[in-house]
Every structure is written in C-alpha cells, then in structure tokens.
C-alpha positions in Angstrom: 2.3 0.1 12.8 -0.4 2.8 12.6 -1.2 3.9 9.1 -2.6 7.3 8.3 -4.5 6.0 5.2 -5.9 2.6 4.3 -8.1 1.3 1.5 -11.1 -1.0 1.4 -11.1 -4.2 -0.7 -13.7 -2.8 -3.1 -11.6 0.3 -3.7 -8.5 -1.8 -4.2 -10.2 -3.8 -6.9 -11.1 -0.5 -8.8 -7.5 0.8 -8.3 -6.1 -2.4 -9.8 -8.5 -2.1 -12.8 -7.4 1.5 -13.3 -3.7 0.6 -13.0 -4.2 -1.8 -15.9 -5.6 1.0 -18.0 -3.5 3.9 -16.9 -0.3 2.5 -15.4 1.1 3.8 -12.1 -1.4 5.9 -10.2 -1.3 8.4 -7.3 -3.9 10.0 -5.0 -4.3 13.5 -3.7 -7.0 14.4 -1.2 -8.8 17.4 -2.7 -9.1 20.3 -0.4 -12.6 21.2 -1.4 -12.5 23.5 -4.4 -14.4 22.5 -7.5 -14.9 18.9 -6.6 -15.4 19.1 -2.9 -13.1 17.3 -0.5 -12.6 13.9 -2.1 -9.7 11.6 -2.9 -8.6 12.3 -6.5 -6.8 9.6 -8.5 -4.3 10.5 -11.3 -1.8 8.8 -13.4 1.7 9.4 -11.9 3.0 12.7 -13.3 -0.3 14.2 -14.2 -0.7 15.9 -10.8 2.4 17.8 -9.6 3.4 17.3 -6.0 5.7 19.8 -4.3 6.9 20.9 -0.9 3.4 22.0 0.0 2.1 18.4 -0.1 2.4 15.7 2.6 2.8 12.0 1.8 0.3 10.2 4.1 1.2 6.7 2.9 0.5 4.3 0.2 -2.7 2.4 -0.8 -2.7 -0.4 -3.4 0.8 0.7 -4.5 -0.3 4.3 -5.0 1.2 7.2 -3.0 -1.5 9.2 -1.2 -0.9 13.0 -0.6 -2.7 15.9 1.0 -1.8 19.6 1.0 0.2 20.6 4.1 -2.4 23.2 5.1 -5.2 20.6 5.0 -3.0 18.1 6.8 -2.8 20.5 9.8 -6.6 20.1 10.1 -6.6 16.3 9.4 -3.4 15.2 11.2 -5.5 13.6 14.0 -7.6 11.7 11.5 -7.3 8.2 10.1 -8.5 8.0 6.5 -10.0 4.9 4.8 -10.5 5.2 1.0 -13.5 3.5 -0.4 -15.5 3.5 -3.6 -19.1 4.0 -4.4 -21.4 4.4 -7.4 -22.0 7.9 -8.7 -20.4 10.8 -10.4 -17.6 12.4 -8.4 -14.6 14.4 -9.3 -14.5 14.9 -13.1 -10.7 15.0 -13.1 -10.2 11.7 -11.2 -9.6 8.7 -13.4 -12.5 6.5 -12.0 -15.2 9.0 -13.1 -15.7 7.4 -16.5 -16.6 4.1 -14.7 -19.5 5.8 -13.0 -17.7 5.4 -9.7 -16.1 7.8 -7.2 -13.6 7.3 -4.5 -14.7 8.6 -1.0 -12.9 9.2 2.2 -14.2 7.7 5.4 -12.5 9.3 8.4 -12.2 8.8 12.1 -10.1 10.3 14.9 -7.0 8.4 15.9 -7.0 6.8 19.3 -4.5 8.4 21.7 -2.3 5.3 21.4 -2.2 5.6 17.6 -1.3 9.3 17.8 1.5 8.4 20.2 2.8 5.7 17.8 2.7 8.1 14.9 4.6 10.7 16.8 7.3 8.2 17.8 7.8 7.2 14.1 8.2 10.7 12.7 
C-alpha cells in the first residue's frame, strides 16, 4: 500500500532515542513560519491537533500531521523524513542533540495517486 510519509533508518534511530527520553512522540510538518518548512517532533499532547490538521500516516510509531491548507499543496507529494546534523527548529525535541529532521519529497507516480484515491 502506498504511504504518504515514510522514515529513513537513521531518523528512526533518533526517534527511538527520543522516545526513550520523552515517551510517545508525534510529528507536525511546519508550514514555514518561524522555523521554515520542516518536520517538527513533539511529545504527544504538547502540540494540539484539531480539525484543521490532516493525519498523513505514522512513522516509527509516531503520528505525522500537516495542516489542511498545506496538505492541499502537498497532496501529490510523498514525504520521507530523514535526519541531519545541524540546528533546526528550536521547538522540536531533537534540537538539543545538534540534529534536525528534514523532509525529502517527491511527486507520487500516477499509479500511487490512484491507489491513494481508492483507499480514501
């Protein structure tokens, strides 16, 4: 089945480390305000999700959300969450490690889009 969001092995290792420290986590794809457009990682309950957010899927047992407005622009795009060295979003829990999560995107193939539409 086609997934809207996936995660690299390197990012999964960091997520598991963060889960040991913070407990259950969730992600929200930032829309580009203060921290640019980047995946933000929070302990569950510290970032409020509402009807204006779309659940894209789950990575490493963490739900991954995006605002509905942003999803309209990105709905044709597959996201892969990776991690790299460097200071990223100050509010995201990986920042103290000197790491930041990044989003790698590509357009879905037509067959993938058709599968996603069938499974709505």
